[in-house]
MIMARTOR-487897 format. One line per 4 residues: number of its first residue (from 1); their letters; for each residue x, y, z of N, C-alpha, C, O. Coordinates in nm, 2 decimals. Each point is the difference from the previous one (the first is absolute). Layout:
BEGIN
NUM	a	X,Y,Z,X,Y,Z,X,Y,Z,X,Y,Z | ...
// end
This chain:
BEGIN
1	madw	11.38,10.81,12.52,0.06,0.09,-0.10,0.06,0.12,0.08,-0.08,0.06,0.07 | 0.20,-0.03,-0.10,0.06,0.11,0.07,-0.02,0.13,-0.09,0.00,-0.01,-0.12 | -0.01,0.12,0.19,-0.01,0.13,-0.07,0.14,0.06,-0.01,0.06,0.04,0.09 | -0.02,-0.03,-0.22,0.14,0.05,-0.03,0.00,0.14,-0.04,0.10,0.06,-0.03
5	gpvf	-0.22,0.01,0.04,-0.01,0.14,-0.04,0.09,0.09,0.08,0.07,0.08,-0.06 | -0.07,-0.08,0.19,0.08,0.09,0.08,0.15,-0.03,-0.02,0.08,0.09,0.00 | -0.04,-0.21,-0.02,0.14,-0.04,-0.03,0.04,0.06,-0.13,0.11,0.06,-0.01 | -0.19,-0.08,-0.09,0.03,0.05,-0.14,0.01,0.15,0.00,0.10,0.06,-0.06
9	vgvv	-0.19,0.01,0.12,-0.01,0.15,0.00,0.12,0.05,0.08,0.07,0.09,-0.04 | -0.03,-0.16,0.15,0.11,0.05,0.08,0.13,-0.02,-0.07,0.09,0.10,0.01 | -0.07,-0.21,-0.08,0.13,-0.02,-0.07,0.01,0.10,-0.12,0.11,0.06,-0.02 | -0.21,-0.04,-0.05,0.00,0.09,-0.12,0.03,0.14,0.05,0.08,0.07,-0.06
13	lfil	-0.15,-0.02,0.16,0.02,0.13,0.05,0.14,0.02,0.06,0.06,0.11,-0.01 | -0.01,-0.21,0.08,0.13,0.00,0.05,0.11,0.02,-0.11,0.09,0.08,0.02 | -0.11,-0.15,-0.13,0.10,0.01,-0.11,-0.02,0.14,-0.06,0.11,0.06,-0.03 | -0.23,-0.02,0.00,-0.02,0.13,-0.06,0.04,0.12,0.08,0.04,0.10,-0.05
17	ltpg	-0.06,-0.11,0.18,0.02,0.12,0.09,0.13,-0.01,0.08,0.02,0.08,0.10 | 0.08,-0.16,-0.14,0.13,0.00,0.07,0.07,0.13,-0.04,0.02,0.02,-0.12 | 0.01,0.06,0.22,0.06,0.13,-0.03,0.13,-0.02,-0.08,0.10,-0.07,0.04 | -0.09,0.14,-0.15,0.12,0.01,-0.08,0.01,-0.11,-0.11,0.08,0.01,-0.09
21	llvq	-0.17,-0.12,0.10,0.01,-0.10,-0.10,-0.06,0.05,-0.13,0.07,0.00,-0.11 | -0.20,0.03,0.11,-0.06,0.05,-0.12,-0.02,0.15,0.00,0.02,0.08,-0.09 | -0.06,-0.03,0.21,-0.03,0.14,0.02,0.03,0.04,0.14,-0.01,-0.08,0.09 | 0.05,0.20,-0.07,0.03,0.05,0.13,-0.06,0.14,0.02,0.02,0.09,-0.08
25	mpgr	-0.11,-0.08,0.19,-0.07,0.12,0.03,0.03,0.04,0.14,-0.02,-0.09,0.09 | 0.07,0.20,-0.05,0.07,0.10,-0.08,0.14,-0.04,-0.03,0.06,-0.07,0.07 | -0.01,0.11,-0.19,0.13,-0.03,-0.04,0.11,0.09,0.06,-0.04,0.09,0.08 | 0.16,-0.11,-0.12,0.10,0.08,0.06,0.01,0.14,-0.08,0.02,0.10,0.07
29	nrci	-0.04,-0.10,-0.20,0.01,0.12,-0.07,-0.14,0.05,-0.06,-0.02,0.12,-0.03 | -0.08,-0.21,0.02,-0.13,0.03,-0.05,-0.10,-0.05,0.09,0.03,-0.07,0.10 | -0.16,0.10,-0.13,-0.11,-0.05,0.08,-0.02,-0.15,-0.01,-0.02,-0.07,0.09 | 0.04,0.02,-0.22,-0.01,-0.14,-0.03,0.12,-0.04,-0.09,0.02,0.07,-0.10
33	efgn	0.05,-0.17,0.14,0.11,-0.05,-0.08,-0.03,-0.15,-0.03,-0.06,-0.07,0.08 | 0.11,0.03,-0.20,-0.03,-0.14,-0.04,0.13,-0.08,-0.01,0.10,0.05,-0.06 | -0.10,-0.17,0.12,0.11,-0.09,-0.01,0.13,0.04,0.04,0.10,-0.02,-0.07 | -0.09,0.10,0.18,0.13,0.05,0.04,0.07,-0.09,0.11,0.12,0.02,0.02
37	fhts	-0.19,-0.12,0.03,0.06,-0.09,0.10,0.06,0.06,0.12,0.09,-0.05,0.07 | -0.14,0.17,-0.03,0.03,0.07,0.12,-0.12,0.02,0.08,-0.12,-0.01,-0.05 | 0.13,0.03,0.18,-0.12,0.03,0.09,0.04,0.09,0.11,0.12,0.03,0.03 | -0.22,0.02,0.04,0.02,0.09,0.11,-0.11,-0.04,0.11,-0.09,-0.07,-0.03
41	gvsi	0.10,0.13,0.14,-0.10,-0.03,0.11,-0.13,0.06,-0.04,-0.11,-0.07,0.03 | 0.10,0.18,-0.09,-0.13,0.06,-0.04,-0.06,-0.08,-0.11,-0.12,-0.02,0.00 | 0.20,-0.03,-0.09,-0.05,-0.09,-0.11,-0.06,-0.13,0.06,-0.10,-0.04,-0.05 | 0.17,-0.01,0.15,-0.05,-0.13,0.06,-0.14,0.03,0.07,-0.09,-0.08,-0.01
45	lvht	0.08,0.20,0.08,-0.12,0.03,0.06,-0.12,0.02,-0.10,-0.11,-0.05,0.02 | 0.14,0.12,-0.13,-0.10,0.02,-0.10,-0.05,-0.13,-0.06,-0.12,-0.02,-0.02 | 0.22,-0.06,-0.02,-0.04,-0.13,-0.06,-0.07,-0.09,0.10,-0.09,-0.08,-0.04 | 0.12,0.09,0.17,-0.07,-0.08,0.10,-0.15,0.04,0.01,-0.09,-0.08,0.01
49	vlyf	0.07,0.21,-0.01,-0.14,0.05,0.01,-0.08,-0.04,-0.13,-0.11,-0.03,0.01 | 0.18,0.04,-0.12,-0.07,-0.04,-0.13,-0.03,-0.15,0.00,-0.11,-0.04,-0.04 | 0.20,-0.04,0.09,-0.02,-0.14,0.01,-0.12,-0.04,0.09,-0.08,-0.07,-0.04 | 0.08,0.14,0.16,-0.11,-0.03,0.09,-0.13,0.05,-0.06,-0.10,-0.08,0.02
53	almc	0.09,0.19,-0.08,-0.12,0.05,-0.06,-0.05,-0.09,-0.11,-0.12,-0.03,0.00 | 0.21,-0.01,-0.09,-0.04,-0.08,-0.11,-0.05,-0.14,0.05,-0.09,-0.06,-0.05 | 0.16,0.00,0.15,-0.04,-0.13,0.06,-0.14,0.01,0.06,-0.08,-0.09,-0.02 | 0.05,0.20,0.09,-0.13,0.02,0.06,-0.11,0.01,-0.11,-0.10,-0.05,0.01
57	ifll	0.13,0.13,-0.12,-0.09,0.01,-0.11,-0.03,-0.13,-0.06,-0.12,-0.03,-0.02 | 0.23,-0.04,-0.02,-0.02,-0.13,-0.07,-0.07,-0.11,0.08,-0.08,-0.07,-0.05 | 0.12,0.07,0.18,-0.05,-0.11,0.08,-0.13,0.03,0.07,-0.08,-0.09,0.02 | 0.06,0.21,0.03,-0.12,0.03,0.08,-0.11,0.06,-0.09,-0.12,-0.03,0.02
61	aihv	0.16,0.12,-0.11,-0.11,0.06,-0.08,-0.04,-0.08,-0.13,-0.12,-0.01,-0.03 | 0.22,-0.04,-0.04,-0.03,-0.07,-0.12,-0.02,-0.15,0.02,-0.07,-0.07,-0.08 | 0.12,0.01,0.19,-0.01,-0.14,0.03,0.06,-0.09,-0.11,-0.07,-0.08,-0.06 | 0.20,0.10,0.04,0.07,-0.09,-0.10,0.01,-0.14,0.06,0.06,-0.02,0.11
65	hvyi	-0.10,-0.08,-0.19,0.01,-0.14,0.04,0.05,-0.08,-0.11,-0.04,0.02,-0.12 | 0.14,-0.11,0.14,0.05,-0.09,-0.10,0.00,-0.14,0.06,0.07,-0.02,0.10 | -0.14,-0.07,-0.16,-0.01,-0.14,0.05,0.07,-0.09,-0.09,-0.03,0.00,-0.12 | 0.13,-0.07,0.17,0.07,-0.10,-0.08,-0.01,-0.14,0.06,0.00,-0.01,0.12
69	gs	-0.03,-0.08,-0.20,-0.02,-0.14,0.04,-0.13,-0.05,-0.03,-0.08,0.06,-0.07 | 0.05,-0.18,0.12,-0.13,-0.06,-0.04,-0.10,0.01,0.11,-0.11,-0.05,-0.01
// end
């Protein structure tokens, strides 16, 4: 049985933390902007750090495991 937990967590966080798709931190005019479909270098850096931190928390601290199959 394969452990699909890291794959599932990675895909969900990638979709949620894509800069400019749902939220952008920092935004162009405000600290946080929602759904503006724009990005910047600083925003990419912030979202990368958040992605890394959340992946570490979910995979190393919480030990998320999802087993699919027989």
